[in-house]
C-alpha positions, 0 to 999 in steps of 0.5 A: 772659173769657168769650171765655177760658172758651169757648175752654177749653170749645170745646177741652176735652180739651186744657184737660183735659190742661192742668189734670191737669199743674197738679194734679200739679204743686200736689199735688206741692209741696203733699205733705210726703212725698218726692218719689221719681221713681216719686212724682213719675211716679206723680202725673203719671200719676194727675191725667191718668186723672182729668182727660184720662180720667174728666173728659174722657170724662165730658164726651163721656157729657154731651155724647153722650148728654145733648145730642145735638142741639147733639153734632150740630153740633158736630162736623157730623154728623146728630142720630141715636140713635147718639150715646147709645151713644157716650156710653155707651162714653164712660162706660165709659172715664171709670169706668175712667179714675178707678178706674186713677187710684187702681190698679197699672200694670195696671189704669192701662194698661187705661186708656190703651189702651182711649181710644187705640183711640177716640180714634186712631179718631176721628183718622183720621175726622177727619182723613179726613172733612174732605176727602171731605164738607168736615166741617171743624167744629170738633169735627172739626179743629185741637186736637181732631184734635191732642189725638185723638192727643196725648192717648193719646202723653202717657198712654204716656209716663206709663205709661213713666215710671212703669214704669220709676220702679217698676222699681226696687223689690223685685218684692214691692213691685211686685205691685200690678201 
């Protein structure tokens, strides 16, 4: 059990992505409301934003801001005061993710775009660093590198799904964009 918990924590972005899928399915199973395409898409996107953006980036904030030395070792960096700045940027993404989970499609798009720039930039760094500088720390390769690419792709797919489902409504019903 301890090794399973350690694995989930070491790969927390993937764990939180899967948690979001699970919570969306539970939420839909427990609702008494009609399960329209729009409601299903919105529910999956809401839980994605809460888990993969809100909670995941809050974990990054705590990790980089409060446990900077540990974070530096985990990702193969030298400890630096810059980690606090990375942490506070992550806090900003986390807050937008949580608010967007309950907002309109425009805010939800913003909550995916910002983290995408951060994660894809990190993926480029994680993809390049192992070779010339031999930085193959767990926080830079494997599942971490994969989720840096995957999480934004899932976010954009869910946004497209919700936009398509929502486009079937009247213009007045879509005015929350």
